[in-house]
mmCIF file of the N, C-alpha and C atoms, coordinates in Angstrom:
data_MODEL
# 
_entry.id   MODEL 
# 
loop_
_atom_site.group_PDB 
_atom_site.id 
_atom_site.type_symbol 
_atom_site.label_atom_id 
_atom_site.label_alt_id 
_atom_site.label_comp_id 
_atom_site.label_asym_id 
_atom_site.label_entity_id 
_atom_site.label_seq_id 
_atom_site.pdbx_PDB_ins_code 
_atom_site.Cartn_x 
_atom_site.Cartn_y 
_atom_site.Cartn_z 
_atom_site.occupancy 
_atom_site.B_iso_or_equiv 
_atom_site.pdbx_formal_charge 
_atom_site.auth_seq_id 
_atom_site.auth_comp_id 
_atom_site.auth_asym_id 
_atom_site.auth_atom_id 
_atom_site.pdbx_PDB_model_num 
ATOM 1   N N  . MET A 1 1  ? 45.977 35.462 -11.327 1.00 0.00 ? 1  MET A N  1 
ATOM 2   C CA . MET A 1 1  ? 44.713 34.974 -11.860 1.00 0.00 ? 1  MET A CA 1 
ATOM 3   C C  . MET A 1 1  ? 44.186 33.902 -10.907 1.00 0.00 ? 1  MET A C  1 
ATOM 4   N N  . SER A 1 2  ? 42.919 34.013 -10.569 1.00 0.00 ? 2  SER A N  1 
ATOM 5   C CA . SER A 1 2  ? 42.325 33.063 -9.634  1.00 0.00 ? 2  SER A CA 1 
ATOM 6   C C  . SER A 1 2  ? 41.944 31.762 -10.336 1.00 0.00 ? 2  SER A C  1 
ATOM 7   N N  . LYS A 1 3  ? 41.764 30.731 -9.526  1.00 0.00 ? 3  LYS A N  1 
ATOM 8   C CA . LYS A 1 3  ? 41.342 29.433 -10.066 1.00 0.00 ? 3  LYS A CA 1 
ATOM 9   C C  . LYS A 1 3  ? 39.985 29.567 -10.758 1.00 0.00 ? 3  LYS A C  1 
ATOM 10  N N  . ALA A 1 4  ? 39.086 30.367 -10.176 1.00 0.00 ? 4  ALA A N  1 
ATOM 11  C CA . ALA A 1 4  ? 37.763 30.570 -10.785 1.00 0.00 ? 4  ALA A CA 1 
ATOM 12  C C  . ALA A 1 4  ? 37.879 31.195 -12.168 1.00 0.00 ? 4  ALA A C  1 
ATOM 13  N N  . GLU A 1 5  ? 38.808 32.140 -12.327 1.00 0.00 ? 5  GLU A N  1 
ATOM 14  C CA . GLU A 1 5  ? 39.011 32.764 -13.646 1.00 0.00 ? 5  GLU A CA 1 
ATOM 15  C C  . GLU A 1 5  ? 39.567 31.757 -14.642 1.00 0.00 ? 5  GLU A C  1 
ATOM 16  N N  . ILE A 1 6  ? 40.492 30.931 -14.188 1.00 0.00 ? 6  ILE A N  1 
ATOM 17  C CA . ILE A 1 6  ? 41.059 29.894 -15.057 1.00 0.00 ? 6  ILE A CA 1 
ATOM 18  C C  . ILE A 1 6  ? 39.960 28.953 -15.533 1.00 0.00 ? 6  ILE A C  1 
ATOM 19  N N  . ILE A 1 7  ? 39.110 28.524 -14.609 1.00 0.00 ? 7  ILE A N  1 
ATOM 20  C CA . ILE A 1 7  ? 38.021 27.604 -14.953 1.00 0.00 ? 7  ILE A CA 1 
ATOM 21  C C  . ILE A 1 7  ? 37.050 28.271 -15.927 1.00 0.00 ? 7  ILE A C  1 
ATOM 22  N N  . GLU A 1 8  ? 36.699 29.515 -15.659 1.00 0.00 ? 8  GLU A N  1 
ATOM 23  C CA . GLU A 1 8  ? 35.749 30.224 -16.526 1.00 0.00 ? 8  GLU A CA 1 
ATOM 24  C C  . GLU A 1 8  ? 36.303 30.395 -17.941 1.00 0.00 ? 8  GLU A C  1 
ATOM 25  N N  . ILE A 1 9  ? 37.554 30.822 -18.056 1.00 0.00 ? 9  ILE A N  1 
ATOM 26  C CA . ILE A 1 9  ? 38.172 31.014 -19.372 1.00 0.00 ? 9  ILE A CA 1 
ATOM 27  C C  . ILE A 1 9  ? 38.299 29.678 -20.096 1.00 0.00 ? 9  ILE A C  1 
ATOM 28  N N  . THR A 1 10 ? 38.794 28.670 -19.382 1.00 0.00 ? 10 THR A N  1 
ATOM 29  C CA . THR A 1 10 ? 39.000 27.350 -19.989 1.00 0.00 ? 10 THR A CA 1 
ATOM 30  C C  . THR A 1 10 ? 37.681 26.754 -20.480 1.00 0.00 ? 10 THR A C  1 
ATOM 31  N N  . ASN A 1 11 ? 36.676 26.759 -19.618 1.00 0.00 ? 11 ASN A N  1 
ATOM 32  C CA . ASN A 1 11 ? 35.384 26.205 -20.019 1.00 0.00 ? 11 ASN A CA 1 
ATOM 33  C C  . ASN A 1 11 ? 34.801 26.993 -21.177 1.00 0.00 ? 11 ASN A C  1 
ATOM 34  N N  . GLY A 1 12 ? 35.013 28.302 -21.186 1.00 0.00 ? 12 GLY A N  1 
ATOM 35  C CA . GLY A 1 12 ? 34.504 29.145 -22.268 1.00 0.00 ? 12 GLY A CA 1 
ATOM 36  C C  . GLY A 1 12 ? 35.072 28.756 -23.615 1.00 0.00 ? 12 GLY A C  1 
ATOM 37  N N  . PHE A 1 13 ? 36.396 28.580 -23.688 1.00 0.00 ? 13 PHE A N  1 
ATOM 38  C CA . PHE A 1 13 ? 36.948 28.222 -24.996 1.00 0.00 ? 13 PHE A CA 1 
ATOM 39  C C  . PHE A 1 13 ? 36.685 26.769 -25.357 1.00 0.00 ? 13 PHE A C  1 
ATOM 40  N N  . LEU A 1 14 ? 36.503 25.901 -24.370 1.00 0.00 ? 14 LEU A N  1 
ATOM 41  C CA . LEU A 1 14 ? 36.149 24.514 -24.698 1.00 0.00 ? 14 LEU A CA 1 
ATOM 42  C C  . LEU A 1 14 ? 34.761 24.450 -25.331 1.00 0.00 ? 14 LEU A C  1 
ATOM 43  N N  . VAL A 1 15 ? 33.841 25.238 -24.813 1.00 0.00 ? 15 VAL A N  1 
ATOM 44  C CA . VAL A 1 15 ? 32.481 25.268 -25.360 1.00 0.00 ? 15 VAL A CA 1 
ATOM 45  C C  . VAL A 1 15 ? 32.466 25.967 -26.719 1.00 0.00 ? 15 VAL A C  1 
ATOM 46  N N  . ASP A 1 16 ? 33.109 27.123 -26.808 1.00 0.00 ? 16 ASP A N  1 
ATOM 47  C CA . ASP A 1 16 ? 33.056 27.922 -28.036 1.00 0.00 ? 16 ASP A CA 1 
ATOM 48  C C  . ASP A 1 16 ? 33.890 27.353 -29.177 1.00 0.00 ? 16 ASP A C  1 
ATOM 49  N N  . GLU A 1 17 ? 35.136 26.994 -28.880 1.00 0.00 ? 17 GLU A N  1 
ATOM 50  C CA . GLU A 1 17 ? 36.049 26.595 -29.948 1.00 0.00 ? 17 GLU A CA 1 
ATOM 51  C C  . GLU A 1 17 ? 36.105 25.089 -30.190 1.00 0.00 ? 17 GLU A C  1 
ATOM 52  N N  . PHE A 1 18 ? 35.819 24.310 -29.156 1.00 0.00 ? 18 PHE A N  1 
ATOM 53  C CA . PHE A 1 18 ? 35.905 22.858 -29.297 1.00 0.00 ? 18 PHE A CA 1 
ATOM 54  C C  . PHE A 1 18 ? 34.531 22.194 -29.266 1.00 0.00 ? 18 PHE A C  1 
ATOM 55  N N  . GLU A 1 19 ? 33.486 23.021 -29.178 1.00 0.00 ? 19 GLU A N  1 
ATOM 56  C CA . GLU A 1 19 ? 32.097 22.575 -29.257 1.00 0.00 ? 19 GLU A CA 1 
ATOM 57  C C  . GLU A 1 19 ? 31.763 21.471 -28.261 1.00 0.00 ? 19 GLU A C  1 
ATOM 58  N N  . VAL A 1 20 ? 32.275 21.623 -27.042 1.00 0.00 ? 20 VAL A N  1 
ATOM 59  C CA . VAL A 1 20 ? 31.985 20.686 -25.970 1.00 0.00 ? 20 VAL A CA 1 
ATOM 60  C C  . VAL A 1 20 ? 30.730 21.165 -25.257 1.00 0.00 ? 20 VAL A C  1 
ATOM 61  N N  . ASP A 1 21 ? 29.840 20.240 -24.943 1.00 0.00 ? 21 ASP A N  1 
ATOM 62  C CA . ASP A 1 21 ? 28.631 20.562 -24.190 1.00 0.00 ? 21 ASP A CA 1 
ATOM 63  C C  . ASP A 1 21 ? 29.046 21.007 -22.786 1.00 0.00 ? 21 ASP A C  1 
ATOM 64  N N  . GLY A 1 22 ? 28.752 22.247 -22.444 1.00 0.00 ? 22 GLY A N  1 
ATOM 65  C CA . GLY A 1 22 ? 29.140 22.806 -21.162 1.00 0.00 ? 22 GLY A CA 1 
ATOM 66  C C  . GLY A 1 22 ? 28.633 22.018 -19.966 1.00 0.00 ? 22 GLY A C  1 
ATOM 67  N N  . ASP A 1 23 ? 27.500 21.339 -20.125 1.00 0.00 ? 23 ASP A N  1 
ATOM 68  C CA . ASP A 1 23 ? 26.945 20.542 -19.032 1.00 0.00 ? 23 ASP A CA 1 
ATOM 69  C C  . ASP A 1 23 ? 27.806 19.323 -18.709 1.00 0.00 ? 23 ASP A C  1 
ATOM 70  N N  . LEU A 1 24 ? 28.633 18.905 -19.657 1.00 0.00 ? 24 LEU A N  1 
ATOM 71  C CA . LEU A 1 24 ? 29.486 17.733 -19.447 1.00 0.00 ? 24 LEU A CA 1 
ATOM 72  C C  . LEU A 1 24 ? 30.792 18.079 -18.739 1.00 0.00 ? 24 LEU A C  1 
ATOM 73  N N  . ILE A 1 25 ? 31.094 19.374 -18.677 1.00 0.00 ? 25 ILE A N  1 
ATOM 74  C CA . ILE A 1 25 ? 32.348 19.807 -18.070 1.00 0.00 ? 25 ILE A CA 1 
ATOM 75  C C  . ILE A 1 25 ? 32.148 19.983 -16.563 1.00 0.00 ? 25 ILE A C  1 
ATOM 76  N N  . THR A 1 26 ? 32.656 19.012 -15.818 1.00 0.00 ? 26 THR A N  1 
ATOM 77  C CA . THR A 1 26 ? 32.659 19.086 -14.353 1.00 0.00 ? 26 THR A CA 1 
ATOM 78  C C  . THR A 1 26 ? 34.070 18.780 -13.886 1.00 0.00 ? 26 THR A C  1 
ATOM 79  N N  . SER A 1 27 ? 34.377 19.169 -12.680 1.00 0.00 ? 27 SER A N  1 
ATOM 80  C CA . SER A 1 27 ? 35.725 18.960 -12.144 1.00 0.00 ? 27 SER A CA 1 
ATOM 81  C C  . SER A 1 27 ? 36.135 17.498 -12.165 1.00 0.00 ? 27 SER A C  1 
ATOM 82  N N  . GLU A 1 28 ? 35.161 16.609 -11.930 1.00 0.00 ? 28 GLU A N  1 
ATOM 83  C CA . GLU A 1 28 ? 35.460 15.179 -11.827 1.00 0.00 ? 28 GLU A CA 1 
ATOM 84  C C  . GLU A 1 28 ? 35.439 14.460 -13.173 1.00 0.00 ? 28 GLU A C  1 
ATOM 85  N N  . ALA A 1 29 ? 34.870 15.079 -14.207 1.00 0.00 ? 29 ALA A N  1 
ATOM 86  C CA . ALA A 1 29 ? 34.715 14.408 -15.506 1.00 0.00 ? 29 ALA A CA 1 
ATOM 87  C C  . ALA A 1 29 ? 36.074 14.076 -16.109 1.00 0.00 ? 29 ALA A C  1 
ATOM 88  N N  . ASN A 1 30 ? 36.123 12.977 -16.843 1.00 0.00 ? 30 ASN A N  1 
ATOM 89  C CA . ASN A 1 30 ? 37.337 12.555 -17.527 1.00 0.00 ? 30 ASN A CA 1 
ATOM 90  C C  . ASN A 1 30 ? 37.582 13.482 -18.716 1.00 0.00 ? 30 ASN A C  1 
ATOM 91  N N  . LEU A 1 31 ? 38.728 14.140 -18.716 1.00 0.00 ? 31 LEU A N  1 
ATOM 92  C CA . LEU A 1 31 ? 39.053 15.128 -19.747 1.00 0.00 ? 31 LEU A CA 1 
ATOM 93  C C  . LEU A 1 31 ? 39.036 14.514 -21.142 1.00 0.00 ? 31 LEU A C  1 
ATOM 94  N N  . LYS A 1 32 ? 39.755 13.438 -21.318 1.00 0.00 ? 32 LYS A N  1 
ATOM 95  C CA . LYS A 1 32 ? 39.885 12.818 -22.638 1.00 0.00 ? 32 LYS A CA 1 
ATOM 96  C C  . LYS A 1 32 ? 38.542 12.301 -23.151 1.00 0.00 ? 32 LYS A C  1 
ATOM 97  N N  . ASP A 1 33 ? 37.797 11.613 -22.300 1.00 0.00 ? 33 ASP A N  1 
ATOM 98  C CA . ASP A 1 33 ? 36.508 11.063 -22.720 1.00 0.00 ? 33 ASP A CA 1 
ATOM 99  C C  . ASP A 1 33 ? 35.503 12.162 -23.051 1.00 0.00 ? 33 ASP A C  1 
ATOM 100 N N  . THR A 1 34 ? 35.482 13.213 -22.236 1.00 0.00 ? 34 THR A N  1 
ATOM 101 C CA . THR A 1 34 ? 34.512 14.283 -22.427 1.00 0.00 ? 34 THR A CA 1 
ATOM 102 C C  . THR A 1 34 ? 34.819 15.093 -23.682 1.00 0.00 ? 34 THR A C  1 
ATOM 103 N N  . LEU A 1 35 ? 36.090 15.407 -23.878 1.00 0.00 ? 35 LEU A N  1 
ATOM 104 C CA . LEU A 1 35 ? 36.460 16.233 -25.032 1.00 0.00 ? 35 LEU A CA 1 
ATOM 105 C C  . LEU A 1 35 ? 36.459 15.441 -26.328 1.00 0.00 ? 35 LEU A C  1 
ATOM 106 N N  . GLY A 1 36 ? 36.823 14.171 -26.262 1.00 0.00 ? 36 GLY A N  1 
ATOM 107 C CA . GLY A 1 36 ? 36.863 13.354 -27.468 1.00 0.00 ? 36 GLY A CA 1 
ATOM 108 C C  . GLY A 1 36 ? 37.790 13.919 -28.529 1.00 0.00 ? 36 GLY A C  1 
ATOM 109 N N  . LEU A 1 37 ? 38.929 14.443 -28.102 1.00 0.00 ? 37 LEU A N  1 
ATOM 110 C CA . LEU A 1 37 ? 39.856 15.086 -29.026 1.00 0.00 ? 37 LEU A CA 1 
ATOM 111 C C  . LEU A 1 37 ? 40.799 14.083 -29.668 1.00 0.00 ? 37 LEU A C  1 
ATOM 112 N N  . ASP A 1 38 ? 41.123 14.344 -30.930 1.00 0.00 ? 38 ASP A N  1 
ATOM 113 C CA . ASP A 1 38 ? 42.159 13.550 -31.576 1.00 0.00 ? 38 ASP A CA 1 
ATOM 114 C C  . ASP A 1 38 ? 43.488 14.297 -31.416 1.00 0.00 ? 38 ASP A C  1 
ATOM 115 N N  . SER A 1 39 ? 44.561 13.761 -31.958 1.00 0.00 ? 39 SER A N  1 
ATOM 116 C CA . SER A 1 39 ? 45.881 14.361 -31.743 1.00 0.00 ? 39 SER A CA 1 
ATOM 117 C C  . SER A 1 39 ? 45.977 15.768 -32.319 1.00 0.00 ? 39 SER A C  1 
ATOM 118 N N  . LEU A 1 40 ? 45.308 16.022 -33.422 1.00 0.00 ? 40 LEU A N  1 
ATOM 119 C CA . LEU A 1 40 ? 45.317 17.366 -34.008 1.00 0.00 ? 40 LEU A CA 1 
ATOM 120 C C  . LEU A 1 40 ? 44.568 18.356 -33.111 1.00 0.00 ? 40 LEU A C  1 
ATOM 121 N N  . ASP A 1 41 ? 43.482 17.890 -32.507 1.00 0.00 ? 41 ASP A N  1 
ATOM 122 C CA . ASP A 1 41 ? 42.725 18.737 -31.585 1.00 0.00 ? 41 ASP A CA 1 
ATOM 123 C C  . ASP A 1 41 ? 43.564 19.101 -30.359 1.00 0.00 ? 41 ASP A C  1 
ATOM 124 N N  . TYR A 1 42 ? 44.408 18.165 -29.908 1.00 0.00 ? 42 TYR A N  1 
ATOM 125 C CA . TYR A 1 42 ? 45.263 18.461 -28.759 1.00 0.00 ? 42 TYR A CA 1 
ATOM 126 C C  . TYR A 1 42 ? 46.251 19.580 -29.097 1.00 0.00 ? 42 TYR A C  1 
ATOM 127 N N  . VAL A 1 43 ? 46.734 19.596 -30.332 1.00 0.00 ? 43 VAL A N  1 
ATOM 128 C CA . VAL A 1 43 ? 47.619 20.681 -30.762 1.00 0.00 ? 43 VAL A CA 1 
ATOM 129 C C  . VAL A 1 43 ? 46.858 21.999 -30.689 1.00 0.00 ? 43 VAL A C  1 
ATOM 130 N N  . ASP A 1 44 ? 45.626 22.006 -31.191 1.00 0.00 ? 44 ASP A N  1 
ATOM 131 C CA . ASP A 1 44 ? 44.797 23.217 -31.112 1.00 0.00 ? 44 ASP A CA 1 
ATOM 132 C C  . ASP A 1 44 ? 44.553 23.631 -29.672 1.00 0.00 ? 44 ASP A C  1 
ATOM 133 N N  . LEU A 1 45 ? 44.348 22.648 -28.806 1.00 0.00 ? 45 LEU A N  1 
ATOM 134 C CA . LEU A 1 45 ? 44.113 22.929 -27.387 1.00 0.00 ? 45 LEU A CA 1 
ATOM 135 C C  . LEU A 1 45 ? 45.339 23.593 -26.760 1.00 0.00 ? 45 LEU A C  1 
ATOM 136 N N  . VAL A 1 46 ? 46.518 23.083 -27.059 1.00 0.00 ? 46 VAL A N  1 
ATOM 137 C CA . VAL A 1 46 ? 47.755 23.647 -26.523 1.00 0.00 ? 46 VAL A CA 1 
ATOM 138 C C  . VAL A 1 46 ? 47.952 25.075 -27.029 1.00 0.00 ? 46 VAL A C  1 
ATOM 139 N N  . VAL A 1 47 ? 47.674 25.306 -28.304 1.00 0.00 ? 47 VAL A N  1 
ATOM 140 C CA . VAL A 1 47 ? 47.790 26.650 -28.879 1.00 0.00 ? 47 VAL A CA 1 
ATOM 141 C C  . VAL A 1 47 ? 46.787 27.600 -28.221 1.00 0.00 ? 47 VAL A C  1 
ATOM 142 N N  . THR A 1 48 ? 45.580 27.122 -27.988 1.00 0.00 ? 48 THR A N  1 
ATOM 143 C CA . THR A 1 48 ? 44.547 27.945 -27.349 1.00 0.00 ? 48 THR A CA 1 
ATOM 144 C C  . THR A 1 48 ? 44.923 28.286 -25.915 1.00 0.00 ? 48 THR A C  1 
ATOM 145 N N  . ILE A 1 49 ? 45.485 27.337 -25.195 1.00 0.00 ? 49 ILE A N  1 
ATOM 146 C CA . ILE A 1 49 ? 45.932 27.597 -23.829 1.00 0.00 ? 49 ILE A CA 1 
ATOM 147 C C  . ILE A 1 49 ? 47.034 28.655 -23.827 1.00 0.00 ? 49 ILE A C  1 
ATOM 148 N N  . GLU A 1 50 ? 47.964 28.524 -24.764 1.00 0.00 ? 50 GLU A N  1 
ATOM 149 C CA . GLU A 1 50 ? 49.042 29.511 -24.842 1.00 0.00 ? 50 GLU A CA 1 
ATOM 150 C C  . GLU A 1 50 ? 48.495 30.906 -25.154 1.00 0.00 ? 50 GLU A C  1 
ATOM 151 N N  . ALA A 1 51 ? 47.532 30.969 -26.056 1.00 0.00 ? 51 ALA A N  1 
ATOM 152 C CA . ALA A 1 51 ? 46.934 32.256 -26.432 1.00 0.00 ? 51 ALA A CA 1 
ATOM 153 C C  . ALA A 1 51 ? 46.171 32.890 -25.272 1.00 0.00 ? 51 ALA A C  1 
ATOM 154 N N  . ASN A 1 52 ? 45.490 32.072 -24.487 1.00 0.00 ? 52 ASN A N  1 
ATOM 155 C CA . ASN A 1 52 ? 44.657 32.594 -23.393 1.00 0.00 ? 52 ASN A CA 1 
ATOM 156 C C  . ASN A 1 52 ? 45.422 32.850 -22.103 1.00 0.00 ? 52 ASN A C  1 
ATOM 157 N N  . PHE A 1 53 ? 46.449 32.043 -21.853 1.00 0.00 ? 53 PHE A N  1 
ATOM 158 C CA . PHE A 1 53 ? 47.129 32.132 -20.561 1.00 0.00 ? 53 PHE A CA 1 
ATOM 159 C C  . PHE A 1 53 ? 48.618 32.467 -20.659 1.00 0.00 ? 53 PHE A C  1 
ATOM 160 N N  . GLY A 1 54 ? 49.173 32.451 -21.855 1.00 0.00 ? 54 GLY A N  1 
ATOM 161 C CA . GLY A 1 54 ? 50.585 32.779 -22.019 1.00 0.00 ? 54 GLY A CA 1 
ATOM 162 C C  . GLY A 1 54 ? 51.534 31.726 -21.489 1.00 0.00 ? 54 GLY A C  1 
ATOM 163 N N  . VAL A 1 55 ? 51.070 30.479 -21.397 1.00 0.00 ? 55 VAL A N  1 
ATOM 164 C CA . VAL A 1 55 ? 51.931 29.383 -20.942 1.00 0.00 ? 55 VAL A CA 1 
ATOM 165 C C  . VAL A 1 55 ? 51.961 28.294 -21.999 1.00 0.00 ? 55 VAL A C  1 
ATOM 166 N N  . LYS A 1 56 ? 53.098 27.614 -22.065 1.00 0.00 ? 56 LYS A N  1 
ATOM 167 C CA . LYS A 1 56 ? 53.249 26.535 -23.032 1.00 0.00 ? 56 LYS A CA 1 
ATOM 168 C C  . LYS A 1 56 ? 53.107 25.199 -22.326 1.00 0.00 ? 56 LYS A C  1 
ATOM 169 N N  . LEU A 1 57 ? 52.411 24.292 -22.982 1.00 0.00 ? 57 LEU A N  1 
ATOM 170 C CA . LEU A 1 57 ? 52.254 22.933 -22.473 1.00 0.00 ? 57 LEU A CA 1 
ATOM 171 C C  . LEU A 1 57 ? 52.857 21.970 -23.481 1.00 0.00 ? 57 LEU A C  1 
ATOM 172 N N  . GLY A 1 58 ? 53.532 20.972 -22.954 1.00 0.00 ? 58 GLY A N  1 
ATOM 173 C CA . GLY A 1 58 ? 54.073 19.923 -23.796 1.00 0.00 ? 58 GLY A CA 1 
ATOM 174 C C  . GLY A 1 58 ? 53.355 18.612 -23.512 1.00 0.00 ? 58 GLY A C  1 
ATOM 175 N N  . GLU A 1 59 ? 53.676 17.627 -24.299 1.00 0.00 ? 59 GLU A N  1 
ATOM 176 C CA . GLU A 1 59 ? 53.043 16.313 -24.131 1.00 0.00 ? 59 GLU A CA 1 
ATOM 177 C C  . GLU A 1 59 ? 53.251 15.769 -22.720 1.00 0.00 ? 59 GLU A C  1 
ATOM 178 N N  . ALA A 1 60 ? 54.432 15.970 -22.176 1.00 0.00 ? 60 ALA A N  1 
ATOM 179 C CA . ALA A 1 60 ? 54.751 15.463 -20.846 1.00 0.00 ? 60 ALA A CA 1 
ATOM 180 C C  . ALA A 1 60 ? 53.877 16.106 -19.767 1.00 0.00 ? 60 ALA A C  1 
ATOM 181 N N  . ASP A 1 61 ? 53.421 17.331 -20.014 1.00 0.00 ? 61 ASP A N  1 
ATOM 182 C CA . ASP A 1 61 ? 52.579 18.014 -19.025 1.00 0.00 ? 61 ASP A CA 1 
ATOM 183 C C  . ASP A 1 61 ? 51.243 17.302 -18.827 1.00 0.00 ? 61 ASP A C  1 
ATOM 184 N N  . PHE A 1 62 ? 50.791 16.587 -19.839 1.00 0.00 ? 62 PHE A N  1 
ATOM 185 C CA . PHE A 1 62 ? 49.484 15.935 -19.764 1.00 0.00 ? 62 PHE A CA 1 
ATOM 186 C C  . PHE A 1 62 ? 49.535 14.574 -19.074 1.00 0.00 ? 62 PHE A C  1 
ATOM 187 N N  . VAL A 1 63 ? 50.728 14.090 -18.765 1.00 0.00 ? 63 VAL A N  1 
ATOM 188 C CA . VAL A 1 63 ? 50.856 12.825 -18.038 1.00 0.00 ? 63 VAL A CA 1 
ATOM 189 C C  . VAL A 1 63 ? 50.235 13.015 -16.662 1.00 0.00 ? 63 VAL A C  1 
ATOM 190 N N  . GLY A 1 64 ? 49.314 12.173 -16.309 1.00 0.00 ? 64 GLY A N  1 
ATOM 191 C CA . GLY A 1 64 ? 48.652 12.268 -15.016 1.00 0.00 ? 64 GLY A CA 1 
ATOM 192 C C  . GLY A 1 64 ? 47.424 13.160 -15.010 1.00 0.00 ? 64 GLY A C  1 
ATOM 193 N N  . VAL A 1 65 ? 47.155 13.827 -16.129 1.00 0.00 ? 65 VAL A N  1 
ATOM 194 C CA . VAL A 1 65 ? 45.951 14.660 -16.220 1.00 0.00 ? 65 VAL A CA 1 
ATOM 195 C C  . VAL A 1 65 ? 44.800 13.768 -16.669 1.00 0.00 ? 65 VAL A C  1 
ATOM 196 N N  . VAL A 1 66 ? 43.879 13.532 -15.751 1.00 0.00 ? 66 VAL A N  1 
ATOM 197 C CA . VAL A 1 66 ? 42.741 12.662 -16.045 1.00 0.00 ? 66 VAL A CA 1 
ATOM 198 C C  . VAL A 1 66 ? 41.450 13.468 -16.055 1.00 0.00 ? 66 VAL A C  1 
ATOM 199 N N  . SER A 1 67 ? 41.250 14.260 -15.018 1.00 0.00 ? 67 SER A N  1 
ATOM 200 C CA . SER A 1 67 ? 39.997 15.003 -14.875 1.00 0.00 ? 67 SER A CA 1 
ATOM 201 C C  . SER A 1 67 ? 40.176 16.464 -15.286 1.00 0.00 ? 67 SER A C  1 
ATOM 202 N N  . PHE A 1 68 ? 39.057 17.150 -15.392 1.00 0.00 ? 68 PHE A N  1 
ATOM 203 C CA . PHE A 1 68 ? 39.123 18.583 -15.664 1.00 0.00 ? 68 PHE A CA 1 
ATOM 204 C C  . PHE A 1 68 ? 39.823 19.295 -14.521 1.00 0.00 ? 68 PHE A C  1 
ATOM 205 N N  . GLN A 1 69 ? 39.630 18.825 -13.279 1.00 0.00 ? 69 GLN A N  1 
ATOM 206 C CA . GLN A 1 69 ? 40.317 19.440 -12.142 1.00 0.00 ? 69 GLN A CA 1 
ATOM 207 C C  . GLN A 1 69 ? 41.825 19.351 -12.314 1.00 0.00 ? 69 GLN A C  1 
ATOM 208 N N  . ASP A 1 70 ? 42.307 18.189 -12.774 1.00 0.00 ? 70 ASP A N  1 
ATOM 209 C CA . ASP A 1 70 ? 43.744 18.030 -13.041 1.00 0.00 ? 70 ASP A CA 1 
ATOM 210 C C  . ASP A 1 70 ? 44.197 19.042 -14.094 1.00 0.00 ? 70 ASP A C  1 
ATOM 211 N N  . PHE A 1 71 ? 43.374 19.238 -15.106 1.00 0.00 ? 71 PHE A N  1 
ATOM 212 C CA . PHE A 1 71 ? 43.680 20.155 -16.204 1.00 0.00 ? 71 PHE A CA 1 
ATOM 213 C C  . PHE A 1 71 ? 43.747 21.598 -15.700 1.00 0.00 ? 71 PHE A C  1 
ATOM 214 N N  . TYR A 1 72 ? 42.771 21.992 -14.885 1.00 0.00 ? 72 TYR A N  1 
ATOM 215 C CA . TYR A 1 72 ? 42.775 23.345 -14.309 1.00 0.00 ? 72 TYR A CA 1 
ATOM 216 C C  . TYR A 1 72 ? 44.011 23.539 -13.426 1.00 0.00 ? 72 TYR A C  1 
ATOM 217 N N  . ASP A 1 73 ? 44.338 22.512 -12.637 1.00 0.00 ? 73 ASP A N  1 
ATOM 218 C CA . ASP A 1 73 ? 45.508 22.592 -11.759 1.00 0.00 ? 73 ASP A CA 1 
ATOM 219 C C  . ASP A 1 73 ? 46.787 22.739 -12.577 1.00 0.00 ? 73 ASP A C  1 
ATOM 220 N N  . LEU A 1 74 ? 46.880 22.015 -13.676 1.00 0.00 ? 74 LEU A N  1 
ATOM 221 C CA . LEU A 1 74 ? 48.037 22.104 -14.561 1.00 0.00 ? 74 LEU A CA 1 
ATOM 222 C C  . LEU A 1 74 ? 48.214 23.529 -15.072 1.00 0.00 ? 74 LEU A C  1 
ATOM 223 N N  . ILE A 1 75 ? 47.134 24.114 -15.555 1.00 0.00 ? 75 ILE A N  1 
ATOM 224 C CA . ILE A 1 75 ? 47.198 25.485 -16.074 1.00 0.00 ? 75 ILE A CA 1 
ATOM 225 C C  . ILE A 1 75 ? 47.579 26.454 -14.955 1.00 0.00 ? 75 ILE A C  1 
ATOM 226 N N  . GLU A 1 76 ? 46.953 26.302 -13.803 1.00 0.00 ? 76 GLU A N  1 
ATOM 227 C CA . GLU A 1 76 ? 47.245 27.187 -12.678 1.00 0.00 ? 76 GLU A CA 1 
ATOM 228 C C  . GLU A 1 76 ? 48.714 27.083 -12.263 1.00 0.00 ? 76 GLU A C  1 
ATOM 229 N N  . ASN A 1 77 ? 49.234 25.866 -12.206 1.00 0.00 ? 77 ASN A N  1 
ATOM 230 C CA . ASN A 1 77 ? 50.635 25.669 -11.818 1.00 0.00 ? 77 ASN A CA 1 
ATOM 231 C C  . ASN A 1 77 ? 51.592 26.257 -12.846 1.00 0.00 ? 77 ASN A C  1 
ATOM 232 N N  . LYS A 1 78 ? 51.251 26.138 -14.118 1.00 0.00 ? 78 LYS A N  1 
ATOM 233 C CA . LYS A 1 78 ? 52.084 26.720 -15.181 1.00 0.00 ? 78 LYS A CA 1 
ATOM 234 C C  . LYS A 1 78 ? 52.098 28.237 -15.075 1.00 0.00 ? 78 LYS A C  1 
ATOM 235 N N  . ILE A 1 79 ? 50.940 28.822 -14.795 1.00 0.00 ? 79 ILE A N  1 
ATOM 236 C CA . ILE A 1 79 ? 50.843 30.278 -14.651 1.00 0.00 ? 79 ILE A CA 1 
ATOM 237 C C  . ILE A 1 79 ? 51.677 30.739 -13.454 1.00 0.00 ? 79 ILE A C  1 
ATOM 238 N N  . LYS A 1 80 ? 51.561 30.038 -12.333 1.00 0.00 ? 80 LYS A N  1 
ATOM 239 C CA . LYS A 1 80 ? 52.326 30.397 -11.128 1.00 0.00 ? 80 LYS A CA 1 
ATOM 240 C C  . LYS A 1 80 ? 53.833 30.259 -11.361 1.00 0.00 ? 80 LYS A C  1 
ATOM 241 N N  . ALA A 1 81 ? 54.226 29.240 -12.108 1.00 0.00 ? 81 ALA A N  1 
ATOM 242 C CA . ALA A 1 81 ? 55.654 29.010 -12.371 1.00 0.00 ? 81 ALA A CA 1 
ATOM 243 C C  . ALA A 1 81 ? 56.225 30.101 -13.273 1.00 0.00 ? 81 ALA A C  1 
ATOM 244 N N  . LYS A 1 82 ? 55.368 30.694 -14.076 1.00 0.00 ? 82 LYS A N  1 
ATOM 245 C CA . LYS A 1 82 ? 55.805 31.736 -15.012 1.00 0.00 ? 82 LYS A CA 1 
ATOM 246 C C  . LYS A 1 82 ? 56.098 33.046 -14.295 1.00 0.00 ? 82 LYS A C  1 
ATOM 247 N N  . VAL A 1 83 ? 55.417 33.280 -13.186 1.00 0.00 ? 83 VAL A N  1 
ATOM 248 C CA . VAL A 1 83 ? 55.540 34.564 -12.475 1.00 0.00 ? 83 VAL A CA 1 
ATOM 249 C C  . VAL A 1 83 ? 56.832 34.678 -11.717 1.00 0.00 ? 83 VAL A C  1 
# 
């Protein structure tokens, strides 16, 4: 799966399921500030990632994830590690 596909799928479910304004999602934007998710929303986010990409994320995986680019890289690295 290409990085572009990861970004497209991720942004799609963030807009559709988490009601994030697509215009606010940029590579440099702060993930936490832009999404405004509470702890329950993060659980939903992890479940959605698993459903879309077949990878599991834990709390420790989010350490150091600040921007959307970091988030895309995390997903991409998890997918590559699974193969």
